[in-house]
C-alpha positions in Angstrom: -18.6 17.2 25.8 -18.3 16.0 29.3 -21.3 13.7 30.2 -24.5 14.7 31.2 -24.1 13.1 34.6 -20.9 12.4 36.2 -21.0 10.2 39.5 -17.7 10.0 41.0 -16.4 7.7 43.9 -20.0 8.0 45.6 -21.1 6.1 48.4 -24.0 6.5 50.5 -24.6 4.9 54.4 -27.3 5.3 56.8 -27.6 5.2 60.4 -29.7 2.5 61.9 -29.7 2.8 65.8 -25.8 3.3 66.2 -25.2 1.1 63.4 -23.8 2.7 60.2 -25.4 0.3 57.0 -23.8 0.9 53.8 -25.8 1.1 50.9 -23.7 2.5 47.9 -19.9 1.7 47.6 -17.6 4.0 45.7 -20.0 4.2 42.7 -18.3 5.5 39.5 -20.8 5.9 36.5 -21.0 8.6 33.4 -24.4 8.8 31.6 -24.4 10.8 28.1 -26.7 13.3 27.2 -29.7 11.6 25.4 -29.0 8.2 26.8 -31.8 5.8 27.8 -30.2 3.5 30.5 -31.8 1.1 33.0 -30.6 0.1 36.3 -31.1 -3.4 37.5 -30.4 -5.1 40.7 -32.4 -7.4 43.4 -34.1 -5.8 46.1 -32.2 -3.8 48.5 -29.2 -3.5 46.2 -29.3 0.1 46.0 -30.6 1.1 42.6 -33.4 3.5 44.1 -30.9 4.8 46.3 -28.6 5.7 43.6 -31.8 7.1 41.3 -32.5 9.5 44.1 -28.9 10.5 44.5 -29.0 11.4 41.0 -32.3 13.3 41.3 -31.0 15.4 44.3 -33.8 13.8 46.6 -31.0 12.6 48.7 -27.2 13.1 49.2 -24.4 11.2 49.1 -22.3 10.2 52.1 -19.2 10.9 50.2 -18.2 11.3 46.7 -19.5 13.7 43.9 -22.5 14.1 41.2 -22.3 16.5 38.8 -25.4 17.1 36.5 -24.9 19.3 33.6 -21.6 20.9 35.1 -23.5 21.6 38.6 -22.4 19.8 41.6 -25.7 18.7 43.2 -23.8 17.1 45.9 -22.8 20.6 47.1 -26.0 22.5 46.8 -28.2 23.2 50.2 -31.5 21.8 51.0 -33.1 24.8 49.2 -31.0 25.2 46.4 -31.7 21.4 45.6 -35.1 21.8 45.9 -35.1 24.6 43.1 -32.4 22.6 41.0 -34.7 19.5 41.1 -37.9 21.6 40.0 -36.3 23.0 37.0 -34.1 19.7 36.0 -35.8 16.8 37.0 -39.0 15.0 35.8 -40.3 12.1 38.0 -42.1 9.0 37.0 -43.3 6.6 39.8 -44.8 3.1 40.0 -47.8 4.2 41.4 -48.5 7.5 39.2 -48.5 10.0 42.6 -51.6 11.7 40.8 -53.4 13.8 43.0 -57.0 12.6 42.8 -59.1 15.6 43.1 -57.5 17.0 40.2 -58.0 16.4 36.4 -55.4 15.3 34.4 -54.8 18.7 32.7 -54.7 20.1 36.6 -52.2 17.2 37.4 -49.6 17.9 34.7 -50.0 21.7 35.0 -49.0 21.3 38.7 -45.2 21.5 38.4 -45.4 24.9 36.2 -47.3 26.5 39.2 -44.1 26.9 40.5 -42.6 28.7 37.5 -43.0 32.3 36.2 -45.1 31.2 33.0 -48.5 33.0 32.6 -51.6 31.0 32.7 -51.9 31.0 28.8 -48.2 30.0 28.7 -49.0 26.9 31.3 -51.9 26.1 29.4 -50.0 25.5 26.3 -47.2 23.6 27.7 -49.5 21.2 29.8 -51.7 20.7 26.7 -48.7 20.1 24.5 -47.5 17.4 27.3 -50.8 15.8 27.1 -50.8 15.4 23.4 -47.5 14.1 23.3 -48.3 11.4 25.7 -51.8 10.8 23.9 -54.1 12.0 26.3 -55.7 15.2 24.8 -59.1 13.7 24.6 -58.7 12.8 28.6 -57.5 16.1 30.0 -60.5 16.9 32.2 -61.0 13.4 33.4 -59.7 12.8 36.9 -57.7 10.1 37.9 -60.5 7.4 38.9 -61.6 7.9 35.4 -58.6 6.6 33.7 -57.0 3.2 33.4 -53.8 2.5 34.9 -52.0 3.0 31.9 -53.8 6.3 30.9 -52.8 7.2 34.4 -48.8 6.7 34.2 -49.2 8.3 30.8 -50.5 11.4 32.8 -47.7 10.9 35.1 -44.9 11.1 32.3 -46.7 14.2 30.9 -46.3 15.9 34.1 -42.9 14.6 34.1 -42.2 16.2 30.7 -44.1 19.0 31.1 -41.1 21.5 32.6 -38.7 20.3 29.2 -36.5 18.8 32.2 -32.8 17.9 31.6 -33.4 14.1 33.0 -36.5 11.9 33.4 -36.3 9.6 36.1 -38.6 6.4 36.5 -38.7 4.0 39.4 -40.3 0.9 38.3 -42.4 3.1 36.0 -44.0 -0.2 34.6 -44.5 -1.9 37.9 -47.9 -1.7 38.4 -49.2 -2.0 34.7 -50.4 -5.1 33.0 -48.2 -6.3 30.0 -50.0 -4.3 27.1 -50.3 -0.9 29.4 -46.4 -1.7 30.1 -45.8 -2.2 26.4 -47.3 1.3 25.8 -45.6 3.1 28.6 -42.2 1.7 27.0 -43.0 2.6 23.9 -43.7 6.1 25.2 -40.3 6.4 26.9 -38.4 5.2 23.6 -40.2 8.1 21.7 -39.0 10.6 24.3 -35.8 9.4 24.1 -35.3 8.9 20.3 -37.7 11.7 18.9 -37.5 14.3 21.7 -33.7 13.1 22.7 -34.7 13.1 26.5 -32.1 11.6 28.7 -33.8 8.9 30.6 -32.9 6.7 33.7 -34.9 4.1 34.8 -34.9 1.1 37.9 -36.8 -1.8 36.8 -36.8 -5.5 37.7 -38.1 -6.4 34.7 -35.7 -7.7 31.8 -38.2 -6.9 29.2 -38.1 -3.1 30.3 -34.6 -2.8 30.8 -34.3 -4.0 26.7 -35.9 -0.9 25.7 -33.1 1.1 27.0 -29.7 1.8 25.1 -27.8 0.5 27.9 -28.5 -1.6 31.3 -26.6 -1.3 34.3 -26.1 -3.9 37.0 -25.8 -2.9 41.0 -25.4 -5.9 43.7 -25.2 -5.4 47.0 -24.2 -1.7 46.5 -21.4 -2.2 44.0 -21.9 -1.3 40.2 -21.1 -4.7 38.3 
């Protein structure tokens, strides 16, 4: 079986005025299905850029990224948006929940883009909220939840479509120690019990310890 994610000779640069600023240099990395990987590195090292390339939010300047046999670096913007909706679950540092929607409505949101019926959407959203331990909070609005509960709702939203890969950008960065522990334990459970492939960017060595494997990026190089 080939790796779920294959990153081959990937470089990324951005133009700033008339200057080309290199961010990633010739990255080669394989991520197996069912792996829990942490990417570490100082600010500005390129780790979030790499995360965005794998998630199909951005495209490499050169090289190839294959996810489950799809070369996403070759997809059009429209095809990429559709691929992303079907295959990637996002967990952000600041939750990105919509304040005027309940926890249930926030979790159901990605399913509105699918052909599922209302009844099927309800079942999937409730199951996702149950998995993250928020079955009794689904009618609450984000402001009625603690930070840890908001992040759990965000994780439920990330898993509700049953994505191939769950991607977390500093998922515990805005949480107190106890809430961070709960989120990391939940991520471990998603990996071990539900066989989810997880890829997180973190500054926190304690968070990285929960992953199966840790990779370091420094000044655009995988070290």
